[in-house]
Backbone bond lengths (Angstrom), bond angles and torsions (degrees), N, CA, C in turn:
res aa  C-N    CA-C-N  psi(-1)  N-CA   C-N-CA  omega(-1)  CA-C   N-CA-C  phi
1 M - - - 1.454 - - 1.533 107.89 -
2 F 1.317 115.52 141.88 1.465 122.37 -179.12 1.528 109.38 -108.43
3 I 1.329 116.01 140.34 1.469 122.54 179.09 1.518 109.29 -125.93
4 A 1.323 116.58 135.41 1.466 122.14 170.89 1.524 107.05 -114.31
5 L 1.330 115.61 131.34 1.463 121.85 179.10 1.521 108.17 -110.05
6 Y 1.330 116.38 123.36 1.463 122.72 -174.79 1.526 111.07 -115.94
7 E 1.319 115.27 151.33 1.461 121.81 171.45 1.526 107.72 -123.99
8 F 1.337 115.32 131.95 1.460 121.78 179.10 1.522 109.57 -121.44
9 K 1.306 117.19 126.92 1.469 123.01 170.75 1.528 105.56 -100.71
10 I 1.333 115.91 120.82 1.456 122.27 -173.18 1.522 110.89 -99.88
11 K 1.317 115.87 145.34 1.463 120.71 175.18 1.529 109.17 -67.45
12 E 1.307 115.93 145.99 1.465 123.22 -179.97 1.536 110.11 -51.84
13 G 1.334 115.80 133.48 1.458 121.78 176.65 1.519 114.93 78.47
14 M 1.329 118.45 7.26 1.464 121.36 -174.65 1.532 113.91 -112.04
15 S 1.328 117.66 5.51 1.463 118.40 -172.81 1.534 113.14 -63.72
16 G 1.319 118.62 -41.34 1.468 120.70 179.10 1.518 111.60 -62.59
17 T 1.319 116.61 -46.29 1.463 121.15 177.85 1.522 110.28 -62.93
18 F 1.338 116.08 -41.72 1.459 119.95 178.08 1.526 110.79 -59.64
19 Q 1.321 117.90 -48.41 1.462 121.09 -177.67 1.531 111.57 -60.91
20 R 1.328 117.05 -44.52 1.471 120.10 179.32 1.527 111.70 -64.05
21 S 1.329 116.82 -45.30 1.466 119.71 -178.00 1.527 111.17 -73.59
22 W 1.352 117.87 -31.66 1.467 120.83 175.01 1.525 109.58 -61.09
23 L 1.338 117.12 -45.00 1.463 120.66 -179.06 1.524 111.27 -61.30
24 K 1.318 117.31 -47.81 1.467 120.61 -179.58 1.530 110.44 -64.01
25 T 1.324 117.08 -41.12 1.464 121.09 177.67 1.520 110.51 -62.16
26 T 1.322 116.59 -44.16 1.464 121.65 -179.86 1.527 110.80 -63.56
27 Q 1.334 116.97 -38.83 1.464 120.23 175.77 1.526 110.55 -61.81
28 G 1.325 116.82 -40.61 1.465 120.79 178.12 1.519 112.08 -64.30
29 I 1.318 116.72 -42.52 1.464 120.75 178.71 1.528 110.11 -63.80
30 Y 1.315 116.93 -38.29 1.467 121.66 176.80 1.533 110.32 -63.90
31 H 1.330 116.73 -48.70 1.463 120.91 -176.89 1.517 113.83 -72.32
32 E 1.322 117.67 -36.60 1.461 119.97 -171.46 1.526 115.10 -102.30
33 F 1.329 118.05 -22.79 1.461 119.51 -175.77 1.520 114.14 -118.17
34 G 1.329 117.96 -5.33 1.459 119.68 174.37 1.516 116.05 84.41
35 S 1.342 117.58 25.46 1.463 118.70 175.03 1.530 108.83 -70.26
36 L 1.306 116.09 170.74 1.462 121.43 175.49 1.523 111.12 -103.90
37 G 1.331 116.00 12.50 1.451 121.14 178.45 1.511 112.62 104.77
38 S 1.312 115.57 179.29 1.457 122.10 -175.81 1.522 109.23 -154.41
39 R 1.326 115.85 159.54 1.465 122.22 173.72 1.518 108.21 -127.33
40 L 1.334 115.10 139.26 1.455 122.20 178.20 1.519 108.58 -110.25
41 H 1.332 115.95 137.56 1.462 121.59 -177.29 1.522 110.06 -128.83
42 K 1.337 115.98 138.49 1.460 121.40 170.03 1.515 108.10 -82.86
43 T 1.321 116.07 148.87 1.457 120.07 172.95 1.526 108.18 -107.80
44 E 1.321 116.93 -179.73 1.468 120.56 177.61 1.526 111.11 -64.19
45 D 1.321 116.63 -28.31 1.461 122.06 174.85 1.528 106.76 -83.58
46 F 1.320 117.81 110.57 1.462 121.30 -171.66 1.532 113.69 -62.25
47 L 1.328 118.51 -9.28 1.469 121.74 177.12 1.530 112.97 -100.51
48 T 1.333 117.17 2.56 1.463 120.70 -179.02 1.520 110.36 -117.43
49 F 1.328 115.19 127.85 1.459 122.64 175.05 1.520 108.26 -120.84
50 V 1.333 115.60 149.92 1.455 122.20 175.48 1.523 106.79 -125.61
51 A 1.317 116.06 137.32 1.464 120.91 177.83 1.515 108.88 -132.98
52 Y 1.321 114.73 147.93 1.456 117.86 168.46 1.514 108.12 -126.66
53 A 1.322 113.94 140.65 1.460 121.00 -178.86 1.525 108.58 -119.76
54 Q 1.314 115.67 139.87 1.463 121.69 179.41 1.524 109.67 -105.07
55 W 1.317 114.78 142.16 1.463 122.60 179.98 1.522 109.17 -137.80
56 P 1.332 117.65 151.03 1.462 119.01 175.28 1.532 112.16 -60.55
57 S 1.346 117.13 -32.57 1.460 121.64 -178.48 1.525 109.48 -158.72
58 K 1.316 116.47 163.56 1.464 120.58 176.14 1.531 110.39 -64.08
59 E 1.311 116.82 -36.03 1.476 120.82 178.84 1.528 110.94 -59.98
60 Q 1.322 116.31 -40.43 1.470 120.05 178.20 1.528 110.19 -66.40
61 W 1.316 118.01 -39.41 1.464 122.85 178.23 1.522 111.05 -60.81
62 V 1.327 117.29 -41.55 1.461 121.75 -179.67 1.531 110.51 -59.87
63 K 1.322 117.92 -32.85 1.468 121.90 179.55 1.526 112.58 -65.64
64 D 1.339 118.60 -16.50 1.463 123.09 -179.74 1.520 112.26 -66.37
65 K 1.287 119.46 -4.80 1.459 121.99 -176.32 1.528 112.24 -75.60
66 G 1.309 118.22 -4.82 1.462 121.44 -179.22 1.519 112.37 -80.16
67 D 1.315 115.26 177.42 1.460 121.32 178.31 1.520 110.74 -82.46
68 L 1.311 115.35 142.27 1.458 121.15 173.78 1.514 109.43 -80.00
69 G 1.319 117.05 156.36 1.458 121.88 176.41 1.517 111.45 -66.41
70 D 1.308 116.18 170.68 1.472 122.78 -174.75 1.517 113.61 -52.84
71 E 1.327 117.23 -37.99 1.467 120.70 -176.84 1.534 111.78 -61.76
72 Y 1.331 117.27 -31.71 1.462 121.80 -174.86 1.528 113.63 -110.47
73 F 1.326 117.21 -15.93 1.469 121.08 -175.25 1.530 111.84 -58.86
74 S 1.331 117.13 -44.73 1.468 119.68 -178.01 1.531 111.10 -67.00
75 A 1.329 117.80 -33.89 1.469 120.45 177.32 1.519 110.38 -65.07
76 R 1.329 117.36 -41.41 1.463 120.01 179.55 1.531 110.08 -65.49
77 S 1.328 117.09 -40.89 1.470 120.90 177.59 1.524 110.85 -62.59
78 E 1.336 116.40 -43.36 1.464 121.10 178.74 1.528 110.80 -63.91
79 M 1.328 116.60 -39.99 1.457 120.88 179.17 1.527 109.98 -60.55
80 W 1.322 117.63 -46.83 1.470 120.68 -177.90 1.518 112.64 -65.64
81 K 1.325 117.93 -27.04 1.473 120.92 176.53 1.533 111.46 -68.04
82 C 1.317 117.32 -21.93 1.467 122.76 -179.13 1.527 112.67 -85.67
83 I 1.305 117.84 -15.32 1.463 122.65 -169.76 1.524 111.17 -95.10
84 A 1.337 114.67 125.53 1.462 120.42 173.57 1.522 110.38 -84.20
85 D 1.340 116.78 -34.84 1.458 121.68 -179.30 1.526 108.35 -159.78
86 S 1.309 116.83 145.78 1.467 120.36 175.34 1.517 109.01 -149.08
87 R 1.327 113.92 156.91 1.459 118.86 176.71 1.516 109.44 -157.70
88 T 1.320 115.08 153.99 1.449 121.30 170.12 1.521 105.69 -87.27
89 V 1.322 116.66 112.00 1.463 122.30 -174.97 1.530 110.56 -76.30
90 Y 1.343 116.19 -45.28 1.461 121.40 -178.91 1.518 110.17 -141.93
91 E 1.315 115.54 147.96 1.456 124.85 166.39 1.519 104.95 -117.02
92 M 1.348 117.00 120.31 1.464 120.22 -168.25 1.523 111.93 -134.97
93 E 1.324 115.45 151.64 1.455 123.05 170.23 1.521 107.95 -105.48
94 V 1.328 117.46 136.52 1.466 121.67 178.14 1.527 108.46 -72.89
95 T 1.328 116.15 131.49 1.461 120.53 175.17 1.523 111.28 -106.45
96 D 1.329 117.19 -36.41 1.456 122.88 179.33 1.523 107.52 -142.84
97 D 1.321 116.92 145.53 1.460 119.79 -175.84 1.528 109.76 -138.80
98 Y 1.326 116.01 116.45 1.457 120.85 175.18 1.529 109.62 -135.43
99 L 1.311 117.34 36.08 1.459 122.85 178.41 1.525 109.19 -85.95
100 H 1.338 115.91 133.44 1.461 122.01 -179.86 1.518 109.20 -126.17
101 S 1.315 117.00 156.86 1.461 120.09 177.90 1.529 112.09 -97.16
102 L 1.317 117.77 -12.67 1.462 121.84 178.21 1.521 109.89 -126.81
103 P 1.353 117.74 146.34 1.463 120.12 178.30 1.526 111.09 -70.43
104 F 1.315 115.81 155.30 1.469 121.97 175.72 1.531 109.11 -68.24
105 V 1.304 116.03 134.45 1.462 121.81 178.42 1.519 108.14 -119.71
106 V 1.334 115.12 129.68 1.473 120.42 179.67 1.497 110.01 -84.00
């Protein structure tokens, strides 16, 4: 499995719009390009977000460079209007995975 880790610096006052448009864009990438989804995280700096996206392979991730369909295109455009700066921090391959969505219950 391939993971891309992103950092987004958001323009002042745009975090809500960014979060909504990021979600819709991420849904489009999942539906149209075959990602395995993504998670968005706030940092202590209210203008900085970090996201990681999962892909079956790096080759599949590279295919994400295309245009999204009409349903998602406007969300991606809106998302980019909110961003002052962004970068792909890491491109990674999963070696071990013990992430769960629910806590262990005894």
